[in-house]
N, C-alpha and C positions, 0 to 999 in steps of 0.2 A: 506629118500626121495632122489630120483635121482637128479643129478645136473642140468638136463635140465629144462627149465622154463616152467611153465604152461602157456598155451596160452588162449586168449579170445575165440577162436574157441572151445576149449575143454570145457570151462565153459559154453558156449552157448549150447553145446551138453548136458551137465548135466542138465542145466535149462530146456531144452526142454523135457527131459525124466521126470523131476519132474512135469512139467506142463501138459504133455500129458498122462502120466501114463503107457506108454509102449515105447519100442525102435522102434517098427514099426511106431506108430503114430508120434513119435518124428522125425524120419527120413523123414516122409512125410512133417511135418511142416517145417523142415530145407531144404527140397528139395535136399536130398542126399539119397544114397542107404543105406539100412540097414547094409550091411557089412562094409561100410565106417564109419557109426556112431558107430558100435560096436568096430571097431579098435580104433577109437578116444577115446572111453570111457575106453577101456582096457589100452591104453597108459597112460591115466590120472590116473588110478588106480596104474599103475606101478610107475608113477612119485610120487604119494603121499604115496605109500607104504601101503595103506589100501583099504579095499573093500568099494566102494561107492554105489554100487547097489546090490540089492537082486532080482534075477530073480524069478518070480513066474508064475504059469499057467495062471494068468490073466494079466501079464505084468511085470512091474519092479517097485520096491519101493526103496526109498533111505534108506540107513543105517544111524545111528546116525552121522557117519563121513560125509556121503553124504549130510545130512541136514545141517550140520555145514558149509560145503563148499558152498552149495547153498545160504545160508544167505549172505555170503561174495560175491558170484557171483552176486546176485541181486543188491547189492550196486554198484559193479563195472559196471554192465550193465546200471544202472541209471546215474552214472557219465559219462559214455561214451555218453549216450543220451544227457545229459546236455552239454557236451563239443561240440558235433556236433551242437546243437542248438545255443550255444553261438557264435561259429564261424560264423554261418549263420546270426545271428542277428547282429553281429558286421559288417558284410558286407551289412547290410541294408535289409536283407531278413527277413521280419517279419512273422515267422512261428514257429512251435514247439508246446510245450505243457507245461502248468503249472498245477500242482496238489496240492491241499491243503485240509486240514481238517479244518472245521469251526464249532464252537458250535452254537446252535440255536440263542442265544441272538444277537451276532453281525450279524448273517445272517438276522435277522429281523430289525436291527437298521441301519446298514450302509454298509455292504459288497455289497449288490446289486448296490448301487450308485457307489461304487468303481469299480465294474465290468463294469459299463457303461462308466466311465472315461477311464479305461484301454483299452476298445475296440475301442475307437476313435483312438488310436495309434497302437494297436496290434490286428486288426480285424481278422487276419488269424491265431492267436494263439489259440489253443484249451485249454479251462479252464475246469478242472475237480474238482468238489467240493464234498467231502464226509462229512456228518454230524457226527462228532466224537468229544468227549470230554474226558478229563482225567478220567480214565486211558486208555481208548480205543485208544487214539491217539498215545500212545507209541508203540502199535503194528503197526500202520500205518507207523511210522518212521522206526521201526525195519525192516519191509518188504520193505522199500524204495518205498512205494506207494505214498508218498507225498513229496513235496519240502519244505513246511512250514505249520504251523497251526495257527489258530486264535482262541483264547478262554481263559478261566480262567485256572489257575494252582493251585495246592495245596499249602498250606502255607509253607511247607517245601521245595518247589521248585521241579524241575524235575530231577536234577542231573547235574554233571559237564559237560557232553557232550552236554548240550543244552544251547542256548543263547535265552534269553527272553527280550523283551522291552515292556513297558507299552504303551497301546493305549488309554484306557479310563476307568474310574471308573463308574460303573453303580449302581445307588441307588436302593435298594430293598424296596418294600412296602408290607404290608399285604393286600391282596385283597379278597373281598367276592362278591357274586352276589348282585345285587340290591334287596333290600327287606329282606336281611339276618337280623335275629333278633339281631345280635351283631355288626351290621355295625357302630354303633355310639360309641361303647365302646372304651376306650382309653388306656387300659393296656394289655400287652401281657399275663398277668396271667389270664385274663378273657377267654382266648381261650385254656387253658390247656385241657379241656375236649372235645374239638371239634375234628372232623376227619380232618386230614391234608393230603394233597397230597405232594409228594416229586418230584421235577423236577431234573432229572439227576441221574447218578449212585451214590449209597450211599457213595462210597469212593472218589467221585469227587464232582461236584456241589451239588449233593443231600444231602451232609453232612450239608448244611447250616441250616436246621431246627433244628437239635440237637445242633449245634454250638450256635445258637442264644439263646436257652433256657438255655444251660449250662452257657452262658455268664452272665445271670441274676440269676444264682443259682437255676434254676428250672428244674424239670424233663421233659425230652423231651416227647411230646405227641405221641399218636398212629398215625401211618402213614399207612393207609390201601391201599394207591394207589401210585404206583411209575410210573412216566412218563419219557419219553426220550426227549420230545420236548416241546418248549414253546407253540406251536400251540395247542397241546393237553391240556396243563395246562389252557390255556385261555378258551377252550371249556368246561372243567370240572367246572371251576369257574362260568361260565355263567349259567350252567344248573343244578348245584347241590349245596348242602350246604357245600361241602368240601371247605377248605380254603388253602391258600398257599402264599409263598413269590414269587413275580414276579418283573421284572424291572419296575420302576416307569414310564418310557417312554411308555411302553406297556399298563400299567394299565390306564393311562390317555388317551391313544389312543382309548381304549375300554370303555370309561366312560359311554357309552350308556347302557351297560349291567352289569357293575360292579362298585364297590365302593372301594376307598382307605380308610382303617381303620385309623383314626387319632390317632395313637399310641404316647404316650408320650416318650416311650423308643426309642433310636436311633438304627436303624438297620444297620448292616454292609453293605458294598458295595461289588460288585463283580468286580474285576480288570481284564479287558480283555487285553491279551498280544498277540504280534506277537512272534511265537516260531519257531526257526530254530535249526538245528544241527551245532555245531561249526565247524565241519570238512567238511561241505557241501558248495561248491561254487555255489551260485545261478546264474541262467542265467539272462541276462539283462531283459527279459520278467518277470521273477519271481520277480526281484527287483522292476520293474515298478509297478507290481500289489500290492506288499507290500506298496510301496509309496502311491499309490492311496487309499488303505485301511486306511493308517495312516491319510491322508488328510481328508477323509470322517469321520473318527472317531473324528477328531478335529473340526467338523462342528459346527458353532454357533447354528444351529438348534437343536443340541443335548444339547449343554451346556445351552441353554435358559430354559430348562424344570427344574424348581425349586420345591422344597417341597411345598405342599399346606397346611401343618399343622404346 
């Protein structure tokens, strides 16, 4: 590699080609001429000593070297954004953007209240929320699309590059529709032959069904339906004989249409965490939103919901 330093302008040029798909479109997006952008990219390739782009009849695609550099460039770009926003916020200019991934359970229980609190002080800050859970949220962090995440994590953790802090433990219950023939049964064994729905990815929150049955030395039941959101799970329970584990708070909220099965076995809880990257410095706005989420997660209104069996 040459001794001259790679500049942010060169990385922006590579990012633009990656996002636009051609040098011509990238030049238009950056508001420079095509020859200027071409020279910038060629200099970057000379400095790195590798081919970063492959020119095709349809445009330009990144080589494996280019993709590796783009991944780093995206992180640098996001850190530059955070730096600009932090300086502005420290000057009292309440603007910028906060991006987070949030799993469906906290989104239904306390995150909307936190956003309301946050907006009273940061009304001009744009908040972007994507619904993602493990393992999908790892891709969100890797692509620098989010500042932090709210949701459950696997038992083995996420890795040394992440920092997690507990927000709330959510009790799970077995819920069935009103009128279900097994609604008054008390043992998990009575439900072995039933059709179960699984909420969340099988390698993430969706693993809870098999985990529970294995905990009691039982064979995991069939799961013909996999859902990504709590909203979908509630609708399925209301209108079918499929059964599943859902948060107690939501089952009691929907008590008009569903019943909590009075199991004698104790079910596990889902622990909701705030998740950040250790090497990411959050802006004041991001820290304020996490603080508001933490406050709402600790609300007495949530802690007052106790088991009914």
